[in-house]
N, C-alpha and C positions, 0 to 999 in steps of 0.2 A: 599474784594479785595483792595489791596493797589497798588499804581502806580509802586512801585519797583517789586512787584510780577508779575504785568502785563508786565513790561519791561523784566523781566527775561524770562517769558513765550515767548514773541515774539522774543527774541534774539535766541531762540531755533528753530525758523521756518525759512524757506528759503525766504519767500516773503519779509520780511524787509530787508534782505541782498541784495536781487535783486533790491529793490527800492533804496537802497544806491548806488548801482552800476548804476541804471538808472539816478540818479542825477549827478553822475560823467560823464557819457556819455553826459548828457545834457550840463553841464558846459564845457566839452572839445569841444563839438560841437560848443558852443557859441564862444569859444576862436578861433577855426578854421574859423568860420564865420567872426569874427572881422579881422582876418588876411588875409584870401583869398578872401572874398567878399568885405568887406569894406576897405581893403588895409591898415589896421593899422599894423605897424611893431612891432613885439614882441621884447622886450628887453631880456637881460640875466636873470633878475629877473623874468620876465613873464614865461620864459622857466623853471626856477627852480620851480616856483609856479605851473606850468602845471605838472611837474614831481611829485610834492607832491600830487597833485589832482589825478594823475594816480596811485600813491600808495595807496590812499584811495580805488580807484576802485579794485585794486588787493586785498587789504584786504577784501573788500566786496565779491569778488569771492571766496576767501578762506573760509570765513565764510558761504557762500551759499553752499559750497561742502557738508558739513555734520554739519549743525548748532546745532544738538542735541548732537553731539560728543564734548566732553569738549575741546580736543586738537584743532580741527579745529575752534571752537568758540573762544577760547582764543587767538590762533595766529591771527585770523581775528581781534579780538578786540584790541590786543596790536599793531598790525601793523596799524590799523586805528588811534589809539591814537598817535602813533609815527609820522605818516605822517601828521596828523592833527596839531600836535604841531609844527612840522617843517614848515608847510604851514603858521600858524600864525606868526611865527618868520620871515619868508621870506616876507610875505605881510606887516608886520609892518616896516621891513627894507626898502622895496620898497616905502611905504608911506613917510617914513622919507627922502628918497632920492628925492621924488618929492616935498615935502613941506618945506624941510630945506636943501637946496643945499648947498654943501661945497666943495671947491676944494680939501679938505683932505679926503672926503668920497665920493667915486664914486663907480659905479658898474663895474664889469669886462667888458672888451671889447668883450670877447669870452666866450662862454659856456664851463665850465670845468667839464668834466665828467670822470669817471674812464676808463682807457684804455680797460677794458674788457667789457664796456658797452657804446660805443661811439654813443648814440642815434642821436646826431646832425649829424654824418656821415651817419648812416643807414637811418634815415628819416629826412632829412633836411627841408622837407615841413612842419614838425611839431615842430622840435627841434632846428632849426637854428635861432639864434638872430641877428637882424640887426636894432634894434631900440634903443633909448636912454632911460635909466631908469628914467631920470629926466623929461622927456616930459609927459605932461598930454594930451593924444591924444583923450580921450573919457571920458564923464561924463554922469551920470544919477541921477536925483534928487540931483544934485550938488555934488555927490560923484564920485571920480575917480575909475577906475577899480581896482587898489590895495586896495582901501578903501572898495570896495564891496567884494573883496577877504578876508579882515580882517573879515567882518561880516559873510561870508560863512564858513570860517575856524573856527571862534569862535563858531558859531552854531553847527558845527561838534564836537567841543571840548566839548560843553555842553552836547550834545546828547551822546558822548563817556562817559563822566563822569557819567551821569545818568545810562547807561547801565553797566558800570563797578560796580557801587555801587549796582545795581540790582542783580549782580551775587552772592552777599552775602545773598540774600533772597530766600526763596523756591519759585519755580514757581507755578502758579495756577495749580490745578488738572486737569481740562479739559478746553479746549479752542477751 
């Protein structure tokens, strides 16, 4: 039994996809706790990172629909990878705004979303930004929230890369 055979096998099961979704729900719950209970104002970059995390949740749900079906599994995997990559880029940009402030590089003042998906209008309690991207308002183990998001998104990217690689290997016969 190789690691990649095992990963291919579990990518064809519903539980791992639902666990990925559960992690997204946990992280989104943490974000809402920080915002609504601790009173930390989310910035524009926070909202974009939140949307990338929700994209991972959507990918997990797609993969969970029919994980043994090649189409659903691959759509879930590719959406997961795309949202994770975007999340890493956003979180790194946010870290740069916090630790290397510049008058020439700032974040937007308002969340810019497509007109056909104005999440900030539909659910302002979750998608309205009123904080400053450069402010470090919370730290844990000396890392700011965007730095933790870099770790979380890179962890997702590593898991995604392993699962994509595993798709080239035959799954285990019985699991």
